[in-house]
N, C-alpha and C positions, 0 to 999 in steps of 0.2 A: 225436955221432950215435948213435942207438939204432935197433934193428931190431925189426920187429913182424910178427905174423901175425894176420889178422882172418878170421873165419868168416862165411859167408853162405849161406843156403838159396837155391839157384839159382831156385827157384820164386818167391822174393821179389825177387831181383835177381841175374841171372846176370852173369858177368864181361863177356860181350859187351854186355849192356845198360848196364853201368857204363862200359865203354869208349866206347860210343856217346853216352851222356849227358855224358861229360867230367868229371863230378864226382859224388860221393855223400856225403851227410851220414850219418855213422856215429852213429846215435841209437838210443834205445830199450833201451840196455844197462841191466839192472837187477841187476847182480852187482857187489858192492863191489870185488873184486879187478880185474875187467875195467874198471870205472869208473876206478880208480886208474891202470891202465895207459893209458887214454885221456888222463888228466891228465898223464901223463909224456911223452906224444908231443910232438914239436916239429916245426915246419914243416920239410919236407925229409927227414924220417926215411923210410927205405925200408920198404915193407910188402909182405908176401906175402898174396895173396887165396886163401883156402881155401874150396872149394865143398863144402858138407855134403850131406846127402841121399844119393842113390844113388851119386853120383860119389866123394865122400870123397877129394879131391885138391887140391893146390895147383895153381892153373890160371893165375895171372898175378901181375903186380906192380903196385904203386901207390906213391904218396908222400903223406905227410901234408901237407895244404895250409895248415893253420893250427893254432895251439894250441887246446886244449880250451876250450869255452864252455858255458854252461848249456844243457842239453838242452831244446829247445822242446816236446818231446812229454811231458815229465814233469809229471804232475798234482800230485805232491807229492814231497818229498824233494830231496836234493842230488845230481842226476845230471848227467852231462856228455856232450857230443857233439864230434866233430871232423869236418872235411871231408877227403875223400880225392880225389886225382886219379889217373886210370889211368896205368899205365906201358905194359906190353906183355903179351900172353898168352904163356905159356910155350910153346915149340915142342912140348913133350910134358908132359901133366899128371903130377905126382908124387903117387902114391897114398899114402894113409895106411899101407897094408900095406908099401910100399917104405920109407917113413920109419921105421916101426917095425923093419924088418929091417936098417936101416943102423946099424952100431955107432957111427958118429960122431954119431948123432942120438938116442941113448938117453936123454939128459938134457933133450931138447927139451920145451918146455911142451906141445906138441901131443901128445906121448907121455905125459908125466907128469900133465898136467891137461887131459885130453881134452875136458872140457865147457866150458872157458874160451873165451869168444868173442873176446877181445882179449888176446893173449899176447906177451910179449917173446921175442926170439930173440937168440942171440949172433951176432956177425959171422960166425963160422965156420959156425954152423947155417944162417944165411941164405945164405951162399956155397955150402954143400953142396947145399941144396935147389935153388938155381938151376942148379948143375952137373948135378944129376940130371934136371932139366927141359930140359936142352939149351941153356941160356942161358949164354953166356960170362961 
């Protein structure tokens, strides 16, 4: 099992919209490193949902529903997509400022590669962010 963080602009799809829909296709990624991360995802892998824009915080959890498949939105190139299923909203959002201030998260991809839209997390980083958000 691997752990992941995905970023979404709340104006495009908020965590509440995702939870209500019950699934989301993670598509339209046009960065090779993020694409490779999508391809490394496996069904059941835990995911943290990060809201970009004004909020800049981890707001909920999800799970990878299936392995990567060809991105149906790609007009050209070799791009991938995965489907995500919602878990639960965090009791308290964990802001980027809090993540950057936490010494245990200094090597986290969200801190080191802030523009990456699909990023791996270590088990310890995943667990720490959940703790900070009030989820046991």
